[in-house]
N, C-alpha and C positions, 0 to 999 in steps of 0.2 A: 391405609392401603395405595398403593401407587399403581398409576395408569399416566400414559400418552405425558410422561415427564411431570406431572403434579402429585402431589402426597393429600389424602384427604384422613382425615379422623375415620376409624374405623368404630362401626354400631357396637360396641362392646357391651355398655351399660345405657341405660335411661339417658344422664346428661350427654353423654357421647352421640346418641342418636339424633339428640335434638340439636345439638351442634353441628355434626357433619354436611358438609354441602354436597356430600358425593351424591347423596341422594335427594328428590324433592320431596316436599311434603307427601304427597300423593304415595310416595314410593316408601316414604316411613311409614305412614299409615298400613301401606301392604305389607311391609316387616313385621310389624307388630302383629297385625291379626294371623302373618303364617308363621310367627312364634308360639302363639297362643296357640293354634292348630297342634304344632310340635309337640307342645306340652301335654296336651290330650290324647296324644298319638300312642298306642301301642305298638312299640317298636317291634315286637314280633308278628305284628300283622304288616309289615313292609319288609322283611326278611327276605322274601324270595324274588326283589327286586333290586336292582343295581342302584348307587347313587346316581347315576347320569337319566336313568329311566323314573327315579322319584323326581328330580329336578325338572326335567321335562314335562312333567305330569303336573306338578304343584305349583310349578315357577314359571310366570310366562311374562313377567317384565326382564329384560336385557340387564339391568343394573343389578338388580336382585340376585341375578340367575350368575354372573358374572363373580359375584362378591361370595356367594355363599358356594360356588365352585373352588375358589380359591380356598376358603375354610376347611372345605371337604378336602381337596389335596393335600392341605397342612397335618389336617387332623387323623388323616390315615395315612399318609407317608407313600401316597401312590398317587402318580399324575392321570392313571388312567382309570377313570370313575367308571367304567362299565364293569370293571371287575372288582368293583367294592360293593358290599352289601348294605344298602340303604340303614337298615338296624344300626350297624356301628355307627356312622356319620353323626345319626340323627341322636344315637345317646350321648355321644361326647360333645355335640351340641350345646346341650341342654347341660351341660356340668357346670356348677355354680362358680366353682375356682380352677384356676391353675398353678400349681405348687411349685418353686424354685426352690430346688434344696441345697440348702449351705453346705458347702464345702464337696458340692457334686454327690455322683451317685455312690462314689466308695463308700461314704458317710453313711448309708444306708445300709450297704453290706456289711461296713464294720460292727454297725450298732445292732444289726439283726442276730451279727455271728455272738457279740456278747450275751445277748438277750436269750439267745438258745442255749449256750454253756451254761446261763444261769438257772436255767428250768430242767436242766439234766440232759439234753440232748447230745449224741454221741455223732461228730462228726468226723467223716472221714474224708482226704484230701488223697490227692493222686493215685486215687483208686479206680481201676477201670472195671466199669460194668460190661461183662459180655453177653448178658441174657435175661429176659424175663421169663418168669414161668408162671402157671395159673392154674386154678382149681375151679373147672368145669369153665365157665363162659369170665369168670374175673379172675384177672392178675392178681396175685397173691405177694409178690416180691420180686427181687433180681437176684442173679448172680453175678459174684465178683469174681476177677481173675484168677485169683489166689484159692477159688474152687468153695469159698465161703458163700452161703446162702442168707439173705436178709429178707426176712416177713415185712409184709407192708400192707396196709387198708387202701393206701393211694400211693399211685407212682406217677410223679410227675416229668416227662421227657423235656427238657430244657437245653435240646440239641438241634442241630442241623437236620432238616428233613431228612437227607441220605440217610443220616447215623441213627434216627430215631426208626426208618424202616429197617434197619439191618437188626435193630433190636428185637423188630417184631415180627424177624422169620420164624421163630418159633412159637409164636403166640395165633393160637386159633380165634384172630379179631379180622376177620375179613373188612365188615364196614370200615374199622380204625385207619385199615392199610390201604384202603382205598380212597379215603378220605385225605390223606397224607400224601399218595400217590399222584394226586390230581390239585394239590396244593401248589400254588406258586408265591415262592417269598417274595418278600418287597424289598428294595433296595432303593437308598440314597447318595447321592453324592453329598458329601457332609466336606464344610470348611471353616474350621475354629481359627478364629484371630486373637493373640492376645498383646493387647499394646499399653505401653506405659500412662497414655492418658486417652480419655477419646474426645475426638475432635467434634465432634458433631454430634450432639446427645438429643437432638430436636425429635428424631425418628428412632425409639427405641426397640419397638417390636413393628416390623412391616411385612405385608403378605403382597406380592405382587399379582397382579389381577391380568398381567399378560402373560405371562410365561410361569413355570411352576416351580416358583423360587420362596424363601422365607427366611427372614433374620430377627434374631432377637438378643440382644445387648444382655446376656445372661447377670453379668455382674450388678447392672444398676437393682437386679432382684433379689439377690443371695449372695452370700459373701463367696465368691471363686475365683476373686482377684486379688493381687496386694493393695494397700492403701492408694488410692487416685488411678489405681491401674483400672483396664479395663477387657471384656472377654465378650468378644463377640461372635455368635453362634449362627451359619449359615446352613442352608440346604437347598440342596435341588430335587424335588421328587421325581423319580423316573420311573418309566412305562416299563412293567415287564413284559411286554410282548412286542417291543421294539429294541433292536439291540443299541446300546449307548457308547457313547466316546469320553472315555476318561477325562483327556484333554480338552476337550471342548466343554466338558462339564465343570471342571476348573478355572478356564475362561470365562466364563457366564457368572461364578460366583465372584470370581474377583471384579467383575464390572458393575456387579451387584452391590458390592460393597462401597466401588469408586462411586458410584452413584449414588448412593446413602451419605 
């Protein structure tokens, strides 16, 4: 954790919780009690409130609130915690591990492709989908630009919102269209830096408690750089409700890198 020129151990495990000097002994006990309460909470019961509202109601200690706010911004990729549902944050907070992927995300895509082909999946690429069709209230498949129709028990729209709405133009699914029409895409400012060596290895993962910024040295946890090299991933969570300045975001991430 970074705050006011100092770095502190983040309480990511029992050992780091005991070791950190960011929290007093009383605050550590409060954090344990709060985390146990979160583990017992059915996340569906908090889905109607924002992360900010949940923090205001459940966390009355300033240190804990700042720390959990930084965790929430990082885990949800959003600087405005009034826009994020509390259940999303609590589910991610209680995950037992975070996995970094050797050779990056493309290795997942490549492995999935191979497994799909072995299982007999027919993959079409560079094939434009122009419509969805339905039977009753159920989407039954999709239409391709060359006139073919592909039946489907399920359809996943992994597209930008505007494209998803275009595809749903001919589908009688008002609730889905309304949900998508009111959805707000989340964006982050991201700066990745590749180095021939890591000059300061002490702070491999850092949460900024003062600004919506995060840093992780991914090459320390996964094979994503040449031998002795380093890959540092930084990002700034943005506020969808406020216009940003990409040049200012870049300067702030460069300052963040220099600081660490």
